[in-house]
LOBALO-51532 format. One record per residue (C-alpha): x, y, z; residue in one letter; residue number from 1. Coordinates in pm, whole numbers, plus 32768, in hexadecimal, padded with zeros to 4 digits. Each point is the difference from the previous one (the first is absolute). Example, Ala and Ser with C-alpha at 12.3 -4.5 7.8 and 13.67 -1.06 7.14 Angstrom:
REM LOBALO-51532
     px     py     pz   rest    nr
   84CE   7E3E   830C      a     1
   8089   8158   7FBE      s     2
//
This chain:
REM LOBALO-51532
     px     py     pz   rest    nr
   513C   C2EA   5C46      x     1
   7FC8   7EBD   80B4      x     2
   7FD9   7F54   7EAA      x     3
   8154   8067   7FB5      x     4
   80CC   7FAA   8144      x     5
   7F73   7EB4   7FE4      x     6
   806B   7FEF   7E6A      x     7
   8169   806E   80AF      x     8
   7FD6   7EEE   8114      x     9
   7F9C   7EEE   7F03      x    10
   80D8   8050   7EEC      x    11
   8071   7E79   7FC3      x    12
   7EDE   7F84   7FCC      x    13
   7F7D   813F   7F01      x    14
   8151   7FB7   7F7E      x    15
   7F83   7E8E   7FC3      x    16
   7ECA   8078   7F53      x    17
   80D1   80F0   7F18      x    18
   811E   7F0B   7FC3      x    19
   7EFB   7EE8   7F8A      x    20
   7F0F   80FA   7F24      x    21
   8190   8093   7F70      x    22
   800A   7E8A   7FB2      x    23
   7EC1   7FE3   7F43      x    24
   8015   8124   7F20      x    25
   8161   7FFC   7FA8      x    26
   8082   7E79   8038      x    27
   810D   801C   7EDB      x    28
   80CC   80B9   80F8      x    29
   8051   7F2F   810C      x    30
   7FDC   7EC4   7F72      x    31
   80ED   7EF0   7FD4      x    32
   812E   806F   7F1C      x    33
   7F4A   8142   800F      x    34
   8092   8168   802D      x    35
   8014   7FB0   8161      x    36
   80B9   7EBC   7FDD      x    37
   7F57   7F72   812E      x    38
   80BD   7EC5   7FC0      x    39
   8115   80C7   8097      x    40
   7FCD   811A   80D1      x    41
   7ED8   7F85   8094      x    42
   8059   7E65   8022      x    43
   8168   8053   8082      x    44
   802E   819F   806C      x    45
   7EA8   8085   8095      x    46
   7FD2   7EA5   80CB      x    47
   815E   8004   8074      x    48
   7FFE   8181   8055      x    49
   7ECF   7FA7   80B7      x    50
   809F   7F2F   80D9      x    51
   8128   80A8   8005      x    52
   7F39   8135   809C      x    53
   7F60   7ED9   8105      x    54
   8158   7F81   8077      x    55
   808B   817F   8017      x    56
   7EB8   8078   80D0      x    57
   7FB8   7EDE   80B7      x    58
   8052   8025   8188      x    59
   8086   7EB8   8075      x    60
   803B   8063   8152      x    61
   7E61   8039   801D      x    62
   7F75   7EB4   804D      x    63
   7EAC   8050   7F60      x    64
   8074   8068   7EBF      x    65
   811B   7EBC   7FDB      x    66
   7EFC   7F11   801C      x    67
   7F12   80BA   7F12      x    68
   812B   7FF7   7F13      x    69
   8088   7E88   807E      x    70
   7E93   7FB0   7F94      x    71
   7FFD   808B   7EAD      x    72
   817F   7F52   7FC9      x    73
   7F74   7E84   8046      x    74
   7EE5   8082   7EE6      x    75
   8109   7FE9   7F13      x    76
   807B   7EC4   8048      x    77
   7EB8   7F70   807D      x    78
   7F5E   804F   7E9D      x    79
   80B5   7F3C   7F27      x    80
   8006   7EFA   80E6      x    81
   7E94   7FEB   8012      x    82
   7FCF   8034   7E64      x    83
   80E6   7EA6   800D      x    84
   7EFD   7F5B   80E0      x    85
   7EE8   8061   7F6F      x    86
   8076   7FF7   7E83      x    87
   80E3   7EBC   8010      x    88
   8178   7FE8   7F4F      x    89
   7F2E   7FF9   7ED1      x    90
   7FA8   8137   7FD7      x    91
   807F   80D4   7F20      x    92
   8066   8146   811C      x    93
   8147   800F   7FF4      x    94
   8076   7FB7   815D      x    95
   8185   8046   7FDE      x    96
   7FCC   8144   7F48      x    97
   7F01   8081   80F6      x    98
   80FC   7FC1   813E      x    99
   810E   8084   7F42      x   100
   7F3B   8135   7FB0      x   101
   7F82   8037   8123      x   102
   814D   7FE8   80CE      x   103
   807F   80FF   7EC3      x   104
   7EE7   811F   804F      x   105
   7F81   7FCF   813B      x   106
   8108   7F59   80E5      x   107
   811B   807F   7F83      x   108
   7F9E   8163   7FFA      x   109
   7F74   7FF9   815E      x   110
   813F   7F92   80A2      x   111
   80A1   8121   7F3F      x   112
   7F12   80FD   8068      x   113
   8004   7F86   8174      x   114
   817B   8004   7FEE      x   115
   8008   81A7   7F7C      x   116
   7F02   8028   8127      x   117
   810E   7F9F   8107      x   118
   80E5   812C   7F4B      x   119
   7EE6   80FB   7FBC      x   120
   7F02   7FB2   8136      x   121
   801E   8149   80BE      x   122
   7FCE   80C9   7EB9      x   123
   7EC9   7F35   7FCA      x   124
   7FA8   801B   8137      x   125
   8013   817A   7FE0      x   126
   7F92   8058   7E87      x   127
   7EF7   7EF9   8012      x   128
   8022   7FBC   7E81      x   129
   7E6F   7F6C   7F8C      x   130
   8046   7E90   7FDB      x   131
   7E99   7FD0   7FD9      x   132
   7FC0   80E4   7EDA      x   133
   80FA   7F8E   7F47      x   134
   7FDD   7E86   7FE8      x   135
   7E83   8053   7FC0      x   136
   8036   80C5   7EEE      x   137
   80E1   7EDB   7F7B      x   138
   7EEF   7F55   8058      x   139
   7EF8   806D   7F10      x   140
   8135   800D   7EF1      x   141
   7FCE   7E71   8057      x   142
   7E88   7FF7   7FEE      x   143
   7FF6   80E8   7EA3      x   144
   80FB   7F2C   7F25      x   145
   7F34   7E97   80AE      x   146
   7EB2   8094   7F83      x   147
   8080   804E   7EB9      x   148
   8061   7EDD   7FA3      x   149
   7EA5   7F80   8066      x   150
   7F5B   8134   7F32      x   151
   80C3   7F7F   7ECE      x   152
   7F7C   7ED5   7FE5      x   153
   7EB2   7FF7   7F80      x   154
   7FD8   7EB6   806C      x   155
   7FE0   802A   814B      x   156
   7ED2   8080   80F8      x   157
   7F81   800C   8157      x   158
   7E57   8005   7FF7      x   159
   7F6E   80A1   8109      x   160
   7F63   7EF4   80B3      x   161
   815F   7F6C   8043      x   162
   80A7   814F   8057      x   163
   7EB8   801E   8144      x   164
   8025   7E9B   8062      x   165
   81A3   8056   804E      x   166
   7F98   813C   8080      x   167
   7F2C   7F4C   8106      x   168
   80C7   7ECC   801A      x   169
   811D   8108   805F      x   170
   7F2F   80B3   8111      x   171
   7FAA   7EAF   8097      x   172
   813E   7F94   801E      x   173
   8093   8142   8088      x   174
   7EA7   7FFD   8116      x   175
   805D   7EB0   8045      x   176
   8184   8036   806C      x   177
   7FB0   814C   80B3      x   178
   7EDA   7F19   80D9      x   179
   8104   7ED8   803C      x   180
   810B   80CF   8074      x   181
   7F16   80B6   80FA      x   182
   7F75   7EC3   805B      x   183
   814C   7F76   8074      x   184
   809F   8140   808A      x   185
   7EE4   801D   80EE      x   186
   8000   7EC7   80AD      x   187
   805C   7FEF   8149      x   188
   8137   7F70   8014      x   189
   8088   80BF   7ED6      x   190
   8092   811A   80D8      x   191
   7FA4   8125   7F20      x   192
   7F4A   814D   804C      x   193
   7ED0   806E   7F20      x   194
   811F   8112   7F6F      x   195
   80F0   7ECE   7F69      x   196
   7EBF   7F6E   7F9A      x   197
   7FC4   8107   7F2A      x   198
   815D   800F   7F81      x   199
   8003   7E9F   7FB4      x   200
   7EB3   8004   7F4C      x   201
   8083   8105   7F0E      x   202
   813B   7FD5   7FFC      x   203
   800D   7E58   7FB5      x   204
   7F03   8030   7F0F      x   205
   8067   8134   7F35      x   206
   80E1   7FBD   7EB5      x   207
   8077   8108   7F15      x   208
   804B   7FD9   7E91      x   209
   81A9   8048   8048      x   210
   8067   7EA7   8001      x   211
   7EDE   7F5A   7F4F      x   212
   7FB6   8090   7E96      x   213
   81A2   7FE2   7FF0      x   214
   7FE5   7E9F   8014      x   215
   7EF2   7FD2   7F36      x   216
   80B3   809C   7EE0      x   217
   8107   7F2B   8052      x   218
   7F8D   7EA0   8021      x   219
   7ECA   8034   7EE3      x   220
   810C   80B8   7F2A      x   221
   7F7A   8014   7EB5      x   222
   7ED5   7F3C   8054      x   223
   7EA7   80AC   7F1C      x   224
   7F2B   800B   8128      x   225
   80F1   8078   80EB      x   226
   7F1D   8155   8037      x   227
   7ED4   7F20   805C      x   228
   80E0   7F45   80F8      x   229
   802C   8140   809A      x   230
   7EB5   8052   8027      x   231
   7FD5   7F81   8146      x   232
   8125   806F   8077      x   233
   7FB4   8188   7F75      x   234
   7E8D   7FC9   80C2      x   235
   8083   7F9B   8133      x   236
   80C9   812A   8061      x   237
   7EBC   810A   7FEC      x   238
   7F31   7F03   80C3      x   239
   80C0   7FD5   8124      x   240
   800C   8195   7FF3      x   241
   7EA3   8014   800C      x   242
   7F96   7F02   80C1      x   243
   810E   809A   80D5      x   244
   7F0E   8168   8009      x   245
   7F09   7F26   803E      x   246
   8018   7F57   8111      x   247
   80D4   80E4   80AF      x   248
   7F0F   80AB   80E0      x   249
   7F75   7EB8   8069      x   250
   815C   7F88   8072      x   251
   805F   811A   80C3      x   252
   7EBC   8003   80C7      x   253
   804E   7EC4   804E      x   254
   8162   8058   8036      x   255
   7F73   8116   80F8      x   256
   7EE8   7F33   80B8      x   257
   8116   7EDB   8032      x   258
   80FB   80E7   8085      x   259
   7F04   80A5   80C9      x   260
   7FD5   7EA1   807B      x   261
   8145   7F98   8065      x   262
   8042   8164   80ED      x   263
   7EC8   7FAC   80C4      x   264
   80A1   7E98   8065      x   265
   8129   803F   803F      x   266
   802F   800B   818F      x   267
   8064   8171   8083      x   268
   8144   7FEF   80C6      x   269
//
């Protein structure tokens, strides 16, 4: 029973494994030009659906949610600029088409979703549609078609050593970010409570695949190594969940002890 509950809770991670396995078994279904027509259904419709859904569910009157969304929105602009900085204007990356497609498939659906939300806000609050499940399901389709392109190309392979090395680097980066946020948020003049520190550690270092995978699909459209480029991001998501579950007991104990210490040092009135 516990296993079934765990699988139900982490269905998206299971879905990633199933999507990649399905792509390995039948790559011809989701390959570029195949029956699913990912060059249209994924590059435009699926990505636009995810961000319309995000705009529809985004509660801009809640500061934490808005800041998280705004950080993701900045990635839409910063990512192509970083590519231009590191690759140079002479690279083969089509920056003009990247910006235009990002605008059409990301910015416009997001804005439309926010406009629609204004008119049906009360209904959304009552019914609470499963926005997360919808976006995750569409995301699995994107992952599936991405790996279909890879498995249909016999010249692409990722050796086990490289995979282990990528996993080690990602876990190290994640731990480093969590340590940095802990150090900065626990300084004497930071003004943050222990509970604030815990929120900062997890919220500022954890990101989902919702923005990353669609952006990679747009920026590296047609690139034969797109799925290999996606591997670090696909590892990062489950790695942060695993690290979080491992560190929660320790961080919780630290927070409780610090909160008790704060209460004891407060002067009584």
